[in-house]
C-alpha positions in Angstrom: 0.0 -0.2 0.2 2.5 2.3 1.0 4.7 1.4 -2.5 1.6 2.5 -4.0 1.2 5.6 -2.5 4.6 6.8 -3.0 4.4 5.9 -6.7 1.6 7.6 -7.2 3.2 11.0 -5.2 6.0 10.3 -7.8 4.2 10.1 -10.7 2.0 13.7 -9.4 5.4 15.1 -8.7 6.7 14.1 -12.3 3.4 15.6 -13.8 4.0 18.7 -12.1 7.7 19.0 -13.3 6.7 18.7 -16.7 4.0 21.4 -16.5 6.6 23.9 -14.7 9.1 22.6 -17.3 6.7 23.4 -20.2 5.1 26.7 -19.1 8.7 27.8 -18.8 9.6 27.0 -22.3 6.5 28.3 -23.5 7.3 31.8 -22.0 10.8 31.4 -23.1 9.6 31.0 -26.6 6.9 33.5 -26.7 9.2 36.3 -25.3 11.7 35.3 -27.9 8.9 35.7 -30.7 7.8 38.6 -28.8 11.3 40.8 -29.0 11.7 39.9 -32.7 11.5 42.7 -35.1 13.9 45.8 -35.8 13.1 49.7 -36.8 14.3 49.9 -40.4 13.3 53.7 -40.9 15.9 56.3 -40.1 14.7 59.1 -38.2 15.9 61.7 -36.1 12.9 62.5 -34.3 9.2 62.3 -35.1 6.3 63.9 -33.8 3.4 61.8 -33.0 -0.1 62.8 -32.0 -2.2 61.0 -29.8 -6.0 61.0 -28.2 -7.8 59.4 -24.7 -9.9 56.4 -24.9 -13.1 56.4 -23.3 -11.1 54.1 -21.0 -8.5 56.7 -20.0 -5.8 55.2 -22.4 -3.6 56.8 -24.5 -4.1 56.0 -28.5 -2.0 56.5 -31.4 -3.0 55.8 -35.4 -0.8 52.5 -37.1 -0.8 51.2 -40.0 -0.6 47.4 -40.5 1.5 45.6 -43.4 1.1 48.5 -45.6 -2.3 49.1 -45.0 -3.7 53.1 -46.0 -6.0 52.6 -43.2 -4.8 54.4 -39.8 -5.7 51.6 -37.1 -5.8 53.4 -33.2 -3.8 51.3 -30.6 -3.2 51.7 -26.9 0.2 52.8 -26.1 1.5 50.6 -23.2 4.6 50.7 -21.6 3.6 48.1 -19.3 2.4 45.4 -21.6 3.6 43.3 -24.8 2.0 44.2 -27.6 -1.2 42.7 -28.5 -3.8 42.7 -31.2 -7.8 42.4 -29.8 -9.7 39.1 -31.2 -12.3 41.4 -32.8 -10.5 42.7 -35.4 -8.5 39.6 -36.2 -10.3 38.8 -39.6 -9.9 42.3 -41.0 -6.4 42.8 -40.2 -5.8 38.8 -41.9 -2.5 37.9 -39.1 -0.9 35.1 -39.4 -0.8 33.0 -36.0 2.8 32.4 -35.0 2.4 30.3 -31.9 0.7 30.1 -28.4 1.8 31.8 -25.4 0.3 32.8 -22.1 -0.4 36.3 -21.2 -0.8 38.0 -17.6 -3.7 40.4 -16.9 -3.3 43.5 -15.1 -4.5 41.5 -11.2 -1.8 38.8 -12.4 -4.2 36.0 -13.5 -2.5 33.9 -16.3 -4.4 33.2 -19.6 -3.9 31.2 -22.9 -3.1 33.4 -26.1 -2.2 33.4 -29.5 0.8 34.7 -31.0 0.4 36.7 -34.7 3.0 37.8 -36.7 3.0 41.1 -38.0 5.3 42.1 -41.1 5.1 45.7 -41.3 3.9 47.9 -38.9 4.4 51.4 -39.1 3.8 54.8 -36.3 4.2 58.0 -37.8 7.4 57.7 -40.2 8.8 55.0 -37.8 8.4 51.8 -39.6 9.2 48.2 -37.9 9.6 45.0 -39.6 8.9 41.4 -38.2 6.9 41.7 -35.5 4.7 39.8 -33.3 1.6 40.1 -31.0 -0.5 38.4 -28.6 -4.2 37.8 -29.4 -6.4 38.7 -26.7 -10.1 39.6 -25.5 -10.3 43.3 -25.3 -13.5 43.3 -22.8 -13.8 46.9 -21.9 -17.0 48.4 -22.9 -16.4 52.0 -25.4 -13.4 50.5 -26.9 -15.1 48.3 -29.6 -12.9 50.3 -32.1 -9.9 49.9 -30.5 -7.5 47.2 -32.9 -4.4 46.4 -30.2 -1.8 47.3 -28.0 1.4 48.9 -28.8 3.9 47.6 -26.1 7.6 47.2 -25.0 8.5 44.9 -28.1 8.2 48.1 -30.0 8.5 51.2 -27.4 11.8 49.7 -26.7 13.4 50.4 -30.3 12.9 54.5 -29.5 12.7 57.2 -26.8 9.4 58.4 -26.4 8.7 61.8 -25.0 4.9 62.4 -24.0 3.7 65.7 -23.6 0.2 65.4 -21.7 -0.8 69.3 -22.5 -0.2 69.5 -26.0 -1.5 65.8 -26.4 1.5 64.9 -28.6 4.3 62.2 -28.6 8.1 62.9 -29.9 9.9 60.1 -30.4 13.7 59.8 -31.3 17.2 57.2 -31.4 19.0 59.7 -29.0 18.2 61.7 -25.4 20.4 64.6 -27.4 17.9 64.8 -30.0 15.5 65.8 -27.4 14.9 69.3 -25.8 14.2 69.3 -21.5 13.7 71.7 -19.1 16.9 72.9 -16.5 14.3 71.8 -13.8 14.0 68.3 -15.3 14.1 65.3 -12.7 15.8 62.1 -13.4 14.8 58.8 -12.1 17.2 55.5 -13.2 15.5 52.5 -14.3 16.3 48.8 -14.8 14.7 47.0 -17.7 13.5 43.1 -17.8 15.8 41.2 -20.0 12.9 39.0 -21.0 9.6 41.1 -21.2 11.7 44.6 -21.3 9.5 46.1 -18.7 11.1 49.3 -17.1 11.2 49.3 -13.9 12.2 51.9 -10.9 12.1 51.2 -7.0 10.2 53.8 -4.8 9.6 53.8 -0.7 6.2 54.7 1.3 6.8 57.1 4.3 10.0 56.3 4.5 10.0 52.5 4.4 13.4 50.6 4.8 13.0 48.2 1.9 12.2 49.8 -1.2 9.4 48.5 -3.4 10.1 47.6 -7.1 7.4 48.9 -9.5 6.5 48.5 -13.3 6.3 51.9 -15.3 3.1 51.6 -16.7 1.1 53.9 -19.4 -1.4 51.6 -19.7 -2.6 51.8 -16.2 -5.3 54.3 -15.6 -4.5 55.1 -12.0 -1.7 56.6 -10.2 0.6 54.0 -8.5 -1.3 50.3 -8.2 0.3 47.6 -5.5 -0.2 44.2 -3.9 -1.7 45.4 -0.7 1.2 43.5 1.4 3.1 46.4 0.7 0.7 49.1 2.1 0.1 46.6 5.0 3.7 46.6 6.4 4.2 47.3 9.8 4.7 51.0 10.9 3.4 52.7 7.8 -0.3 53.0 9.4 -1.8 54.2 6.3 -5.4 55.8 5.4 -7.4 53.7 3.5 -11.2 53.5 2.0 -12.4 50.2 0.7 -14.4 49.9 -2.2 -17.5 47.8 -2.2 -18.3 46.2 -5.7 -16.8 44.7 -8.8 -13.7 45.0 -10.2 -11.9 44.0 -13.5 -9.4 41.8 -14.0 -8.0 43.2 -17.5 -7.2 41.8 -20.5 -8.4 38.0 -21.2 -10.6 38.4 -18.1 -14.0 38.9 -16.5 -15.4 41.3 -13.5 -14.8 39.6 -10.0 -15.6 40.7 -6.4 -13.6 43.9 -5.6 -11.3 43.7 -3.0 -9.5 46.6 -3.8 -8.7 49.6 -1.7 -7.7 53.0 -1.6 -4.5 54.0 0.8 -2.8 57.5 1.3 0.6 57.4 2.0 2.4 60.9 3.2 4.9 60.6 1.0 6.6 58.8 -2.5 10.1 58.6 -2.7 12.3 57.5 -5.8 15.1 55.1 -5.1 18.9 56.8 -6.2 17.1 60.3 -6.7 16.1 63.1 -4.2 12.7 63.4 -5.6 9.9 63.5 -3.0 6.4 63.5 -3.2 3.9 64.6 -0.4 0.3 62.8 -0.2 0.2 60.1 -2.6 -3.1 57.8 -3.4 -2.3 54.2 -3.8 -4.7 51.5 -4.9 -4.3 48.1 -3.9 -5.5 44.7 -4.1 -4.2 41.4 -2.6 -2.6 39.9 -6.4 -1.9 43.0 -7.9 1.6 43.4 -9.6 3.1 46.8 -8.3 2.2 49.5 -11.3 2.9 53.3 -11.6 0.5 54.4 -14.1 -0.7 57.6 -16.0 -2.4 59.7 -13.3 1.2 60.0 -12.1 2.8 60.7 -15.2 0.4 63.1 -16.9 1.6 65.5 -14.2 4.9 66.0 -16.2 6.0 66.1 -19.5 7.6 62.3 -19.4 10.7 60.8 -21.1 10.9 57.0 -21.6 14.3 55.7 -22.6 15.1 52.0 -22.9 18.9 52.9 -24.2 19.7 55.0 -21.4 17.7 53.3 -18.6 16.3 56.7 -17.4 13.1 58.2 -16.7 13.0 61.9 -17.2 10.0 64.0 -15.7 9.6 67.7 -16.5 6.6 69.1 -13.7 4.2 71.2 -15.5 3.9 73.0 -12.0 5.6 73.7 -9.0 3.7 71.8 -7.1 2.0 68.8 -8.2 -1.4 67.3 -6.7 -2.2 63.6 -6.9 -5.1 63.6 -4.9 -8.3 63.5 -7.5 -11.9 64.5 -7.1 -14.5 61.6 -7.4 -18.1 61.2 -6.9 -16.9 57.7 -5.5 -18.7 55.3 -7.7 -18.5 53.7 -11.0 -20.6 52.2 -13.8 -21.1 49.4 -15.9 -23.2 47.8 -19.3 -24.8 44.7 -18.1 -24.9 43.5 -21.7 -27.5 40.5 -20.7 -30.1 42.6 -19.1 -29.0 45.9 -21.2 -28.9 48.1 -18.4 -26.2 50.1 -16.9 -25.4 49.7 -13.1 -23.9 50.8 -10.4 -20.3 49.0 -10.5 -18.6 50.0 -7.5 -18.8 52.1 -4.7 -15.8 53.5 -2.1 -17.0 54.5 1.0 -16.8 57.9 2.4 -17.2 59.4 -0.8 -20.1 61.5 -2.2 -21.8 58.2 -3.4 -21.4 56.4 0.1 -23.1 59.2 1.7 -25.8 59.0 -0.8 -26.4 55.6 0.0 -25.6 54.4 -3.4 -26.1 50.2 -3.8 -23.9 48.0 -6.0 -26.3 46.7 -9.1 -28.6 49.3 -8.8 -29.7 50.6 -12.3 -28.6 53.6 -13.4 -31.6 55.6 -15.4 -30.4 58.8 -16.1 -27.4 61.3 -15.6 -28.2 65.1 -15.9 -31.3 64.0 -17.1 -30.1 62.2 -20.1 -31.6 58.6 -20.1 -29.6 55.1 -20.7 -31.2 53.9 -24.4 -28.7 51.5 -25.6 -24.9 50.6 -24.9 -23.5 53.7 -27.1 -25.5 55.7 -24.8 -23.7 53.9 -21.8 -20.4 55.5 -23.0 -22.3 59.2 -23.1 -22.9 59.0 -19.8 -19.3 57.9 -18.4 -17.9 60.7 -20.4 -20.7 62.6 -18.5 -18.9 61.5 -15.3 -15.9 62.6 -15.8 -16.3 66.0 -17.8 -18.6 67.2 -14.9 -18.1 68.2 -11.5 -21.6 68.3 -10.8 -24.4 65.8 -12.0 -28.0 64.7 -11.3 -28.5 61.1 -11.1 -31.4 58.7 -11.2 -31.2 55.6 -9.8 -33.6 52.5 -9.8 -33.5 49.8 -7.1 -36.0 47.4 -6.2 -39.0 49.4 -8.6 -38.1 52.4 -6.5 -36.5 55.3 -8.3 -34.4 57.9 -6.6 -32.5 61.2 -7.4 -29.3 62.2 -6.1 -27.2 65.4 -6.7 -23.5 64.7 -6.1 -20.8 66.8 -6.4 -16.9 65.6 -7.1 -14.9 65.6 -3.8 -11.4 64.5 -3.2 -10.5 61.4 -2.9 -8.6 61.8 0.7 
């Protein structure tokens, strides 16, 4: 009997070793494919305009395989390059293997790899590149074709001016102009994925936290909650009730997210220090420095020089944003807009908004179809005061909400 048990354990261990070996080999193989590609155009500098999607992502226009049509892609320094599956037939890209993807909350999903012969951004042309195919499940983003990620971005220096909504790309830092009061922060690069990382500390922590520079994350700083719970930090926080998106390849899940407020944020090997900095956390989240941080500066990313260069738009930066304290989502099955999440101690929680309640209208503009949902989201972004009609248990209530600082 003991021999059978030991034999069974041995077989299970062998299977586990084989599975782990397969995953390691597959990840190594896919990173090699995603690293492929070269910049073939000879440019000194080039200017690329960008816009914002309704989800808050940066959008740039891209030509695929010599197309005349311009396709909107998300620019994302925190991801590999992706093609969204709802556009695969139109782009007609050949399959070049399979791989694994990891979403914004650390969940793993299976994906196909597609080959892209030529890809053009402005006057910059790249040849023989690859991209992962993935389901992109964000509402109001059906016209976005994919993501330009680290495999492409690492070939150039990217200077993003959020005020003018223009990006200047170059091969050398000396071809770009900078303010005298610029802040230079040293970076490291993951040799496989080409993610750029830097080290930060909260409230004079002894051990720094390694964070990825992630233009695709719309928040300021996202951390694994364990870092916010370190002994001695005692950070103020607010819970979020509702659901949160798992990101690329994922679905909605019950929210375990919280907002924390750190008295200070410091960068390792730099004298730069920020006061009063908000953080979002989940138990499994990777550590990401996001768009709400970068857009306070003209921001330059250099893989070649391993530098992040920040040029402040103002003498003092305020990172605490104003909010109603709730988010909305489109429920496809019910064809309704619903309250997705509510943050405690905000105007929404004070008005006793309930998760999954139906949103009837915002500023007297009713929900009629999926496209009107996108209009309602834009109303919430562009207005500091809204009139909100909510239906719950067949009872309709009206609330007037005014945005307040998160902390």
